[in-house]
N, C-alpha and C positions, 0 to 999 in steps of 0.2 A: 300423706299419699301412701297407699299401700305398695308393698314391694313386690307382689306377684302380678297385680293387674296392669295391663296395658292395652289401650284402646288405639286403634289406628284412626288416623284422620287423612282426609284427601287433599289433594293440592287446592282444589276449589275452597276447602274450608279454610286453610291456611292463607290463601290469597284474599278471601272475604276478611278475615281477620286482620290482615295487614292493612287492607282498605280502611277498615274501622277504625284501626289504631291511628292511621295516617290522618284521618278527618279529625280525631281526638287531638292529634298533635297540632294541627292547623288551628283548631278551635282554641286550644290552651295558649299558642302564641297570640292570636288575636286578643283574646281575654286579657292576658298578662300585658301585653303592649298598650292596650287601651287604659288598663289601670295605672301602669307607669307613665303614660302620656298625660292621663289626668292629674296624677299626683305631682308630677315634675314641670309639666308644661312643655316637655320636649316631643320631638317626633324622631322615629328611627332614622330618617334621612332628612337632614336640614340644611345640606350644602347647596347653596344657590347655584343655579345653572346646569345641575346635574340632572341626568335622565330620571325622571320620578319613579318609574316602576322598577329601579334597580334593585330596591328592597324586595319586591316580589320575586324578581329573578333569582336572588340569593336565597330566599326562603324555599323556593322551588328546588334549588340544587341540593339544599340541605335536606329537603323532603326525599329527593331521590336517593341520596345517601341513606337515610333513615329506612326507607323501603328495603333497599339492599341489605342493610343490617339486620333488619327483622327477618329476612329470608334466610341469613346465615344463622341467626339464632334459632329459627325454627328446624333447621338441619341439625344443629347441635343438639336440640332437645330430643328430636325424634331418633337420634342415634343413642339416647339413653342417658344424657345428663339431666339429673334432677335438680341441681341447684341453680340459683339465678347465675346468669353469666355477667358478673361484675366488670369483667374487662370489656365485653361487648357494650355494656350500659356506659361505662366511662368513655369508651372509644367514640360511641355515637353522640354523647354529649359534647366532647372536646371537639370532635369533627364538625359538629354544627357550629360551634363557636368559631373554629378556624375557617370554616367556609365563609361565615358572615364576615370575619375580621379581614382575611386576605383578599376575599372577593370585593369587598368593600374598599380596601387600600387600592386595589387595581383599578376599581371604577372611579376613584377619586375622593372618597369619603375621607374625613379626617379622623383623627386618633380618638377624639371624643365621641365619635359616631360607630367606632369599631372596637378597639382593644378594651376601652374603659367604659363602653356603652352598657347601661342595664338593659337594654333590649337584647343585646348579644348573650348576657347571663341568662335572660329568661328564655330565650331560644334553646340554649344548651340545657337548662334545667327541664324544660318541656320535653326535648328529645330523650333525655335519660329517663324521666318518669314515664314516658310512653313505651320506652323499652321494657321496663319492669312490669308495666301493665300486660304487654303482650305476652311476655313470659308467663306471669300469672295465669292468664286465661287458657293459654295453650297447654301448660303444664296440667291444670285441672282437668281440661277435656282428654288429655292422653293418660295421665297417671292416676285418676281417680275414678270410681265408679259412682260418682255423685251424679243425680239426674239433671235434667235441664232445669235452671233456677226458675222461679215462680215470684211474682208479686206477692207482697203480704197478704192481700186481700183474696188471692186465689186459693182455692181448695186443692187438694191432692189431684182431684180428677178433672180440675179445670186447667185452662191455658190454651194455648194454640190448638187448634182443630187438628193440625197435622201431626201432633204428638200425643201418645197415649200415656198410660201409667209407666213410671220409671223413665220416661224421656225417649221411649222407643217409637220410631215412626208407625203410624198407623195407615193402613192401606185405605184409600178413600172409598173404595168398593164395599168395604166392609164394615163401615160406619153405620151405626143404627141410632142416631140420636134424633131428638123430636124435629129438628128442621127437615131433615130428609123426608120424614113421614108427612110432614105438613105440605111439602111440594107435591108429594104423591098424592095426598088427599084433594088438593086443589085442582090436579089434572082430573081426577075422577068426577070432580063436581062439574067440570066444563062438558064431559060426556053425558052427564045425567040430564035427561030431557025435562026433568021438573021446572 
């Protein structure tokens, strides 16, 4: 990261990034819990007679805490801190673990489904990893001059239509690619009486 350059971001960019990282967090939890369940034959909530969606409610509470924590991380980064917030990462991971364990105990889950559950550990690790991913993506956007990433098969001038060279937005009215000309020629052909 260069010392002098700093780009601004909008609230909507940060909000969109938080939403994307939240989806990633839920996907990581679903995948890791599926693998754990497949390997061990256990489920996150196995107590008979307990309201079945209690696991979903606890993950939703932990997700709300993650969103709030990511917003706080964005504020810290935008105030000038360039190093990863290890304390935030640790707090988000431990917070997710405590939400699962304490909320589960209040709901009636057993010790093996809360404090010593591999599902609780996977939840905490997913939240911590997502915290670091969020920080890395936002820090890249704010503190580097690197352009918008491209797929390996894209050339320098290829990519999304709304971005030009160096990742700068392009005004749709100023575009002069073949697709616009093709549509203009089709309109001319309709007017031609031949």
